[in-house]
TIFI-869942 format. One record per residue (C-alpha): residue number from 1; residue in one letter; chain; x, y, z. Coordinates in steps of 0.2 Angstrom, whole numbers, plus 5000, padded with zeros to 4 digits. Layout:
[NUM "a" "A" [X Y Z]]
...
# end
This chain:
[1 "m" "A" [5050 4859 5219]]
[2 "l" "A" [5066 4856 5228]]
[3 "d" "A" [5059 4862 5245]]
[4 "i" "A" [5044 4851 5243]]
[5 "s" "A" [5055 4836 5240]]
[6 "k" "A" [5065 4840 5255]]
[7 "m" "A" [5050 4842 5266]]
[8 "f" "A" [5039 4828 5261]]
[9 "g" "A" [5051 4816 5253]]
[10 "e" "A" [5054 4810 5235]]
[11 "k" "A" [5038 4799 5235]]
[12 "r" "A" [5027 4814 5236]]
[13 "q" "A" [5018 4817 5219]]
[14 "v" "A" [5017 4835 5214]]
[15 "a" "A" [5007 4842 5199]]
[16 "m" "A" [5008 4859 5192]]
[17 "y" "A" [4992 4868 5187]]
[18 "a" "A" [4990 4878 5171]]
[19 "p" "A" [4974 4888 5168]]
[20 "n" "A" [4966 4885 5151]]
[21 "e" "A" [4969 4898 5138]]
[22 "p" "A" [4954 4903 5127]]
[23 "v" "A" [4956 4899 5109]]
[24 "v" "A" [4951 4916 5102]]
[25 "d" "A" [4955 4932 5111]]
[26 "y" "A" [4947 4949 5109]]
[27 "n" "A" [4963 4956 5103]]
[28 "m" "A" [4959 4948 5086]]
[29 "v" "A" [4945 4960 5084]]
[30 "l" "A" [4957 4975 5086]]
[31 "i" "A" [4969 4968 5074]]
[32 "f" "A" [4955 4965 5061]]
[33 "l" "A" [4949 4982 5062]]
[34 "m" "A" [4966 4990 5061]]
[35 "a" "A" [4971 4979 5046]]
[36 "v" "A" [4955 4981 5036]]
[37 "g" "A" [4954 4999 5040]]
[38 "t" "A" [4972 5003 5034]]
[39 "v" "A" [4969 4993 5018]]
[40 "a" "A" [4953 5002 5015]]
[41 "v" "A" [4959 5020 5019]]
[42 "g" "A" [4976 5017 5010]]
[43 "g" "A" [4968 5010 4995]]
[44 "y" "A" [4955 5024 4994]]
[45 "w" "A" [4968 5038 4997]]
[46 "a" "A" [4981 5031 4985]]
[47 "g" "A" [4968 5028 4971]]
[48 "s" "A" [4960 5046 4973]]
[49 "r" "A" [4977 5054 4974]]
[50 "d" "A" [4984 5045 4959]]
[51 "i" "A" [4970 5047 4947]]
[52 "k" "A" [4973 5066 4947]]
[53 "k" "A" [4989 5063 4938]]
[54 "r" "A" [4979 5057 4923]]
[55 "y" "A" [4971 5075 4921]]
[56 "m" "A" [4988 5084 4924]]
[57 "k" "A" [5001 5073 4915]]
[58 "h" "A" [5000 5084 4900]]
[59 "k" "A" [5003 5100 4910]]
[60 "r" "A" [5022 5104 4911]]
[61 "d" "A" [5020 5112 4928]]
[62 "d" "A" [5030 5110 4944]]
[63 "g" "A" [5015 5102 4953]]
[64 "a" "A" [5014 5087 4940]]
[65 "e" "A" [5033 5084 4941]]
[66 "k" "A" [5032 5084 4960]]
[67 "q" "A" [5018 5071 4959]]
[68 "d" "A" [5028 5060 4947]]
[69 "e" "A" [5042 5060 4959]]
[70 "e" "A" [5032 5055 4974]]
[71 "t" "A" [5024 5040 4965]]
[72 "v" "A" [5034 5024 4960]]
[73 "d" "A" [5028 5012 4947]]
[74 "v" "A" [5032 4994 4951]]
[75 "t" "A" [5040 4984 4936]]
[76 "p" "A" [5042 4965 4935]]
[77 "i" "A" [5061 4968 4938]]
[78 "m" "A" [5058 4978 4953]]
[79 "i" "A" [5046 4964 4960]]
[80 "c" "A" [5060 4951 4958]]
[81 "v" "A" [5073 4962 4966]]
[82 "f" "A" [5061 4965 4980]]
[83 "v" "A" [5058 4947 4983]]
[84 "v" "A" [5076 4942 4983]]
[85 "m" "A" [5080 4956 4995]]
[86 "c" "A" [5066 4950 5007]]
[87 "c" "A" [5073 4932 5006]]
[88 "s" "A" [5090 4938 5010]]
[89 "m" "A" [5086 4950 5024]]
[90 "l" "A" [5075 4936 5032]]
[91 "v" "A" [5089 4923 5032]]
[92 "l" "A" [5102 4936 5038]]
[93 "l" "A" [5090 4940 5052]]
[94 "y" "A" [5088 4922 5057]]
[95 "f" "A" [5107 4919 5058]]
[96 "f" "A" [5113 4937 5064]]
[97 "y" "A" [5097 4943 5073]]
[98 "d" "A" [5106 4951 5088]]
[99 "q" "A" [5117 4962 5076]]
[100 "l" "A" [5104 4967 5063]]
[101 "v" "A" [5089 4970 5075]]
[102 "y" "A" [5095 4987 5080]]
[103 "m" "A" [5097 4992 5062]]
[104 "t" "A" [5079 4987 5058]]
[105 "i" "A" [5073 4997 5073]]
[106 "a" "A" [5082 5012 5067]]
[107 "t" "A" [5075 5010 5050]]
[108 "f" "A" [5058 5009 5057]]
[109 "c" "A" [5060 5025 5067]]
[110 "l" "A" [5065 5035 5052]]
[111 "a" "A" [5052 5027 5040]]
[112 "s" "A" [5038 5029 5052]]
[113 "a" "A" [5042 5047 5055]]
[114 "v" "A" [5041 5051 5037]]
[115 "g" "A" [5025 5041 5035]]
[116 "l" "A" [5017 5050 5050]]
[117 "y" "A" [5022 5067 5042]]
[118 "s" "A" [5014 5062 5026]]
[119 "c" "A" [4998 5056 5034]]
[120 "l" "A" [4996 5072 5045]]
[121 "w" "A" [5001 5085 5033]]
[122 "p" "A" [4985 5085 5023]]
[123 "f" "A" [4976 5090 5039]]
[124 "v" "A" [4989 5102 5045]]
[125 "r" "A" [4989 5112 5029]]
[126 "r" "A" [4971 5116 5032]]
[127 "i" "A" [4976 5126 5048]]
[128 "p" "A" [4977 5144 5044]]
[129 "f" "A" [4991 5147 5056]]
[130 "g" "A" [5010 5145 5054]]
[131 "k" "A" [5011 5149 5035]]
[132 "c" "A" [5025 5161 5037]]
[133 "r" "A" [5042 5155 5031]]
[134 "i" "A" [5059 5155 5041]]
[135 "p" "A" [5072 5168 5036]]
[136 "e" "A" [5085 5164 5023]]
[137 "n" "A" [5099 5152 5029]]
[138 "n" "A" [5112 5139 5023]]
[139 "l" "A" [5105 5124 5033]]
[140 "p" "A" [5104 5108 5023]]
[141 "y" "A" [5085 5106 5024]]
[142 "c" "A" [5079 5124 5029]]
[143 "h" "A" [5088 5133 5015]]
[144 "k" "A" [5072 5131 5005]]
[145 "r" "A" [5063 5141 5018]]
[146 "p" "A" [5049 5129 5023]]
[147 "q" "A" [5034 5135 5033]]
[148 "v" "A" [5034 5136 5052]]
[149 "r" "A" [5020 5123 5053]]
[150 "m" "A" [5030 5111 5042]]
[151 "l" "A" [5045 5112 5055]]
[152 "i" "A" [5033 5110 5069]]
[153 "l" "A" [5025 5095 5062]]
[154 "s" "A" [5042 5087 5057]]
[155 "a" "A" [5047 5089 5075]]
[156 "f" "A" [5032 5082 5082]]
[157 "c" "A" [5033 5066 5071]]
[158 "i" "A" [5052 5064 5075]]
[159 "g" "A" [5047 5066 5093]]
[160 "v" "A" [5034 5052 5092]]
[161 "s" "A" [5046 5040 5083]]
[162 "v" "A" [5060 5044 5096]]
[163 "t" "A" [5048 5041 5110]]
[164 "w" "A" [5044 5024 5104]]
[165 "g" "A" [5062 5020 5101]]
[166 "v" "A" [5066 5024 5119]]
[167 "f" "A" [5052 5016 5127]]
[168 "r" "A" [5048 5002 5114]]
[169 "n" "A" [5050 4988 5128]]
[170 "e" "A" [5036 4995 5139]]
[171 "d" "A" [5023 4982 5136]]
[172 "q" "A" [5010 4991 5144]]
[173 "w" "A" [5008 5006 5132]]
[174 "a" "A" [5022 5005 5119]]
[175 "w" "A" [5012 4994 5107]]
[176 "i" "A" [5000 5008 5105]]
[177 "l" "A" [5013 5020 5098]]
[178 "q" "A" [5021 5005 5087]]
[179 "d" "A" [5003 5002 5079]]
[180 "a" "A" [5000 5020 5076]]
[181 "l" "A" [5017 5022 5068]]
[182 "g" "A" [5015 5006 5058]]
[183 "i" "A" [4998 5011 5051]]
[184 "a" "A" [5005 5028 5046]]
[185 "f" "A" [5020 5019 5037]]
[186 "c" "A" [5008 5007 5028]]
[187 "l" "A" [4997 5022 5022]]
[188 "y" "A" [5013 5031 5016]]
[189 "m" "A" [5019 5015 5006]]
[190 "l" "A" [5002 5013 4999]]
[191 "k" "A" [5001 5031 4993]]
[192 "t" "A" [5019 5030 4986]]
[193 "i" "A" [5020 5013 4977]]
[194 "r" "A" [5009 5010 4962]]
[195 "l" "A" [5005 4994 4953]]
[196 "p" "A" [5001 5000 4935]]
[197 "t" "A" [4992 4984 4929]]
[198 "f" "A" [4982 4969 4936]]
[199 "k" "A" [4996 4958 4928]]
[200 "a" "A" [5009 4966 4939]]
[201 "c" "A" [4997 4964 4954]]
[202 "t" "A" [4995 4946 4950]]
[203 "l" "A" [5014 4944 4948]]
[204 "m" "A" [5018 4952 4965]]
[205 "l" "A" [5004 4943 4975]]
[206 "v" "A" [5008 4926 4968]]
[207 "v" "A" [5027 4927 4971]]
[208 "l" "A" [5025 4934 4989]]
[209 "f" "A" [5012 4920 4991]]
[210 "v" "A" [5025 4907 4988]]
[211 "y" "A" [5038 4917 4998]]
[212 "d" "A" [5027 4917 5013]]
[213 "v" "A" [5022 4899 5012]]
[214 "f" "A" [5040 4893 5010]]
[215 "f" "A" [5047 4902 5025]]
[216 "v" "A" [5032 4897 5036]]
[217 "f" "A" [5029 4879 5031]]
[218 "i" "A" [5044 4873 5022]]
[219 "t" "A" [5058 4880 5032]]
[220 "p" "A" [5055 4869 5048]]
[221 "l" "A" [5060 4854 5037]]
[222 "l" "A" [5077 4863 5034]]
[223 "t" "A" [5082 4870 5051]]
[224 "e" "A" [5090 4860 5065]]
[225 "s" "A" [5077 4866 5078]]
[226 "g" "A" [5063 4862 5067]]
[227 "e" "A" [5056 4880 5069]]
[228 "s" "A" [5049 4891 5055]]
[229 "i" "A" [5062 4905 5050]]
[230 "m" "A" [5047 4917 5047]]
[231 "v" "A" [5040 4914 5065]]
[232 "e" "A" [5057 4914 5073]]
[233 "v" "A" [5061 4931 5066]]
[234 "a" "A" [5044 4939 5068]]
[235 "a" "A" [5042 4934 5087]]
[236 "g" "A" [5061 4935 5091]]
[237 "p" "A" [5073 4920 5093]]
[238 "s" "A" [5071 4912 5111]]
[239 "d" "A" [5090 4912 5112]]
[240 "s" "A" [5092 4930 5108]]
[241 "s" "A" [5104 4940 5120]]
[242 "t" "A" [5096 4956 5117]]
[243 "h" "A" [5077 4951 5119]]
[244 "e" "A" [5072 4964 5106]]
[245 "k" "A" [5058 4961 5094]]
[246 "l" "A" [5056 4967 5076]]
[247 "p" "A" [5044 4982 5075]]
[248 "m" "A" [5038 4978 5057]]
[249 "v" "A" [5022 4971 5064]]
[250 "l" "A" [5005 4976 5071]]
[251 "k" "A" [5004 4969 5089]]
[252 "v" "A" [4990 4969 5102]]
[253 "p" "A" [4992 4961 5119]]
[254 "r" "A" [4980 4947 5124]]
[255 "l" "A" [4965 4955 5132]]
[256 "n" "A" [4958 4939 5142]]
[257 "s" "A" [4959 4938 5161]]
[258 "s" "A" [4970 4923 5162]]
[259 "p" "A" [4982 4922 5177]]
[260 "l" "A" [4996 4919 5164]]
[261 "v" "A" [4995 4937 5159]]
[262 "l" "A" [5003 4942 5176]]
[263 "c" "A" [5019 4932 5172]]
[264 "d" "A" [5020 4937 5153]]
[265 "r" "A" [5010 4948 5141]]
[266 "p" "A" [5009 4938 5125]]
[267 "f" "A" [5005 4948 5109]]
[268 "s" "A" [4996 4943 5093]]
[269 "l" "A" [5006 4949 5078]]
[270 "l" "A" [5001 4954 5060]]
[271 "g" "A" [5016 4958 5048]]
[272 "f" "A" [5016 4974 5038]]
[273 "g" "A" [5018 4964 5022]]
[274 "d" "A" [5000 4956 5025]]
[275 "i" "A" [4994 4974 5024]]
[276 "l" "A" [5004 4981 5010]]
[277 "v" "A" [5004 4967 4998]]
[278 "p" "A" [4985 4966 4997]]
[279 "g" "A" [4983 4984 4999]]
[280 "l" "A" [4992 4988 4983]]
[281 "l" "A" [4979 4978 4974]]
[282 "v" "A" [4965 4987 4983]]
[283 "a" "A" [4973 5004 4977]]
[284 "y" "A" [4973 4998 4959]]
[285 "c" "A" [4955 4992 4960]]
[286 "h" "A" [4950 5010 4966]]
[287 "r" "A" [4959 5018 4952]]
[288 "f" "A" [4951 5007 4940]]
[289 "d" "A" [4934 5011 4948]]
[290 "i" "A" [4936 5029 4946]]
[291 "l" "A" [4942 5028 4928]]
[292 "m" "A" [4928 5016 4922]]
[293 "q" "A" [4915 5025 4933]]
[294 "t" "A" [4909 5008 4941]]
[295 "s" "A" [4903 5015 4958]]
[296 "r" "A" [4919 5008 4967]]
[297 "i" "A" [4913 4990 4964]]
[298 "y" "A" [4930 4983 4962]]
[299 "f" "A" [4937 4993 4977]]
[300 "l" "A" [4922 4987 4989]]
[301 "a" "A" [4924 4969 4982]]
[302 "c" "A" [4943 4968 4985]]
[303 "t" "A" [4942 4976 5002]]
[304 "i" "A" [4928 4963 5007]]
[305 "g" "A" [4939 4949 5000]]
[306 "y" "A" [4953 4955 5011]]
[307 "g" "A" [4942 4955 5026]]
[308 "i" "A" [4936 4937 5023]]
[309 "g" "A" [4954 4931 5020]]
[310 "l" "A" [4959 4939 5036]]
[311 "l" "A" [4945 4930 5045]]
[312 "i" "A" [4950 4913 5037]]
[313 "t" "A" [4968 4917 5044]]
[314 "f" "A" [4962 4919 5062]]
[315 "v" "A" [4951 4903 5060]]
[316 "a" "A" [4966 4893 5054]]
[317 "l" "A" [4977 4900 5068]]
[318 "a" "A" [4964 4895 5081]]
[319 "l" "A" [4963 4877 5074]]
[320 "m" "A" [4981 4874 5071]]
[321 "q" "A" [4988 4883 5086]]
[322 "m" "A" [5003 4888 5076]]
[323 "g" "A" [5009 4903 5066]]
[324 "q" "A" [5001 4905 5049]]
[325 "p" "A" [5006 4913 5033]]
[326 "a" "A" [4992 4926 5031]]
[327 "l" "A" [4996 4928 5012]]
[328 "l" "A" [4991 4910 5010]]
[329 "y" "A" [4973 4916 5013]]
[330 "l" "A" [4973 4934 5008]]
[331 "v" "A" [4980 4932 4991]]
[332 "p" "A" [4967 4920 4984]]
[333 "c" "A" [4953 4930 4992]]
[334 "t" "A" [4958 4946 4985]]
[335 "l" "A" [4964 4941 4968]]
[336 "l" "A" [4950 4929 4964]]
[337 "t" "A" [4937 4942 4970]]
[338 "s" "A" [4944 4955 4959]]
[339 "l" "A" [4945 4943 4944]]
[340 "a" "A" [4927 4937 4947]]
[341 "v" "A" [4921 4955 4946]]
[342 "a" "A" [4931 4959 4930]]
[343 "l" "A" [4924 4943 4922]]
[344 "w" "A" [4906 4947 4928]]
[345 "r" "A" [4907 4965 4920]]
[346 "k" "A" [4916 4959 4905]]
[347 "e" "A" [4931 4971 4907]]
[348 "l" "A" [4945 4958 4910]]
[349 "p" "A" [4956 4964 4895]]
[350 "l" "A" [4955 4982 4902]]
[351 "f" "A" [4957 4976 4920]]
[352 "w" "A" [4972 4965 4916]]
[353 "t" "A" [4982 4977 4905]]
[354 "g" "A" [4977 4993 4913]]
[355 "s" "A" [4971 4999 4897]]
[356 "g" "A" [4958 5009 4905]]
[357 "f" "A" [4971 5021 4912]]
[358 "v" "A" [4975 5027 4894]]
[359 "p" "A" [4963 5040 4887]]
[360 "p" "A" [4955 5034 4871]]
[361 "p" "A" [4962 5042 4855]]
[362 "i" "A" [4951 5056 4848]]
[363 "v" "A" [4946 5051 4830]]
[364 "m" "A" [4945 5065 4818]]
[365 "e" "A" [4931 5064 4804]]
[366 "q" "A" [4934 5070 4787]]
[367 "i" "A" [4930 5089 4787]]
[368 "n" "A" [4918 5094 4773]]
[369 "c" "A" [4922 5112 4770]]
[370 "t" "A" [4911 5114 4754]]
[371 "q" "A" [4910 5133 4750]]
[372 "t" "A" [4907 5144 4735]]
[373 "p" "A" [4918 5159 4733]]
[374 "g" "A" [4910 5176 4732]]
[375 "p" "A" [4912 5188 4718]]
[376 "s" "A" [4926 5197 4728]]
[377 "t" "A" [4934 5197 4744]]
[378 "d" "A" [4928 5214 4748]]
[379 "e" "A" [4910 5212 4745]]
[380 "p" "A" [4899 5201 4756]]
[381 "q" "A" [4889 5188 4746]]
[382 "s" "A" [4871 5188 4751]]
[383 "n" "A" [4865 5174 4739]]
[384 "p" "A" [4877 5160 4739]]
[385 "e" "A" [4876 5147 4725]]
[386 "p" "A" [4870 5129 4728]]
[387 "a" "A" [4883 5117 4734]]
[388 "d" "A" [4882 5106 4719]]
[389 "s" "A" [4886 5120 4706]]
[390 "e" "A" [4902 5119 4696]]
[391 "t" "A" [4910 5133 4705]]
[392 "t" "A" [4910 5124 4721]]
[393 "n" "A" [4927 5120 4729]]
[394 "q" "A" [4930 5105 4738]]
[395 "c" "A" [4943 5103 4752]]
[396 "e" "A" [4957 5091 4751]]
[397 "d" "A" [4956 5076 4763]]
[398 "p" "A" [4964 5081 4780]]
[399 "p" "A" [4980 5073 4784]]
[400 "p" "A" [4979 5059 4797]]
[401 "p" "A" [4981 5066 4815]]
[402 "a" "A" [4998 5064 4823]]
[403 "q" "A" [5000 5050 4836]]
[404 "e" "A" [4996 5062 4850]]
[405 "e" "A" [4984 5061 4864]]
[406 "v" "A" [4977 5078 4860]]
[407 "p" "A" [4977 5081 4841]]
[408 "h" "A" [4978 5098 4834]]
[409 "l" "A" [4966 5104 4820]]
[410 "t" "A" [4974 5111 4804]]
[411 "d" "A" [4967 5122 4791]]
[412 "a" "A" [4962 5114 4776]]
[413 "s" "A" [4968 5121 4759]]
[414 "t" "A" [4956 5123 4745]]
[415 "t" "A" [4959 5117 4727]]
# end
């Protein structure tokens, strides 16, 4: 512009040309498939795995104890603490982004490596090689003598995570590793965290719904720059000296052929929370389906509701041309769909309280042990007397069964 002004004078009019950007990009299709696929696979896996505990919880073996340790039941207090921590961390990232972004990156590397190991181990354990154990030693992790294939898988997962950490700013291909690690992390969380009732699902989704709407639509009224705290943190502040981005999102670059891609490679983002929060409800629906033998109608309906909510999010994003709180559309679609199915099947009380996860008590009827004693205990009685004779002995009423899930029959004493 300065050279043009010197050559042609200040009266010369100059206009800058900017090519028109398409409203909807093809990368939305990839994000949709990854998000819906993760929710469906994670909900199906978590529900199928968790339901096995119902048949094993009375067995006092090591396998059941290990399963109990791997699953965390979410309580209302834990939900409140989690939301407070999310709010605090988001505000701290907004004010101290350059100091905390590296801690977030390191946390993601560690958590994603664990998640990748958890997702790959069911496949690796089917391989018949590497079952031998390492020799006895005093190392912190290896003193339990893990199998060789477990160590190889651990090294592979750590290597993938470290590779992403080193080359995370390579926009050409690093986003593929980030999405793969992010999907593995989401699957691991869906398998580990369990919401025991639909009441807990509703509480968590509604509270995080308010949290998401507040930090996207309300915080621009409170900040000096007029920017949303959620959008600023997710995309990275423009005044950041590190130019680092938070990795807790699925990201796909724009796939159009616009000339602007040569100058910058913009990405479309979807936060992990927009996958995990509805995914926990999908997992609950699948467990309820298995227990009630409903041909997975709750699971399919909730998954379809999630897909519809995500499509509505994309439409709102295209129309408003600004960052959208995805939970604003995902929460109503998933909650109302699940609630409608429960009302239609007249199973709302069981679905709301999770009563279907408790085996029904076994009712014992009164034992009729009418018998006629023989002439002696040594001689068999060939012609027993009728049951209504005076010599017939009646059993006492059996005592009420103890409040146990598997009552034990006791011998009735004769009068």
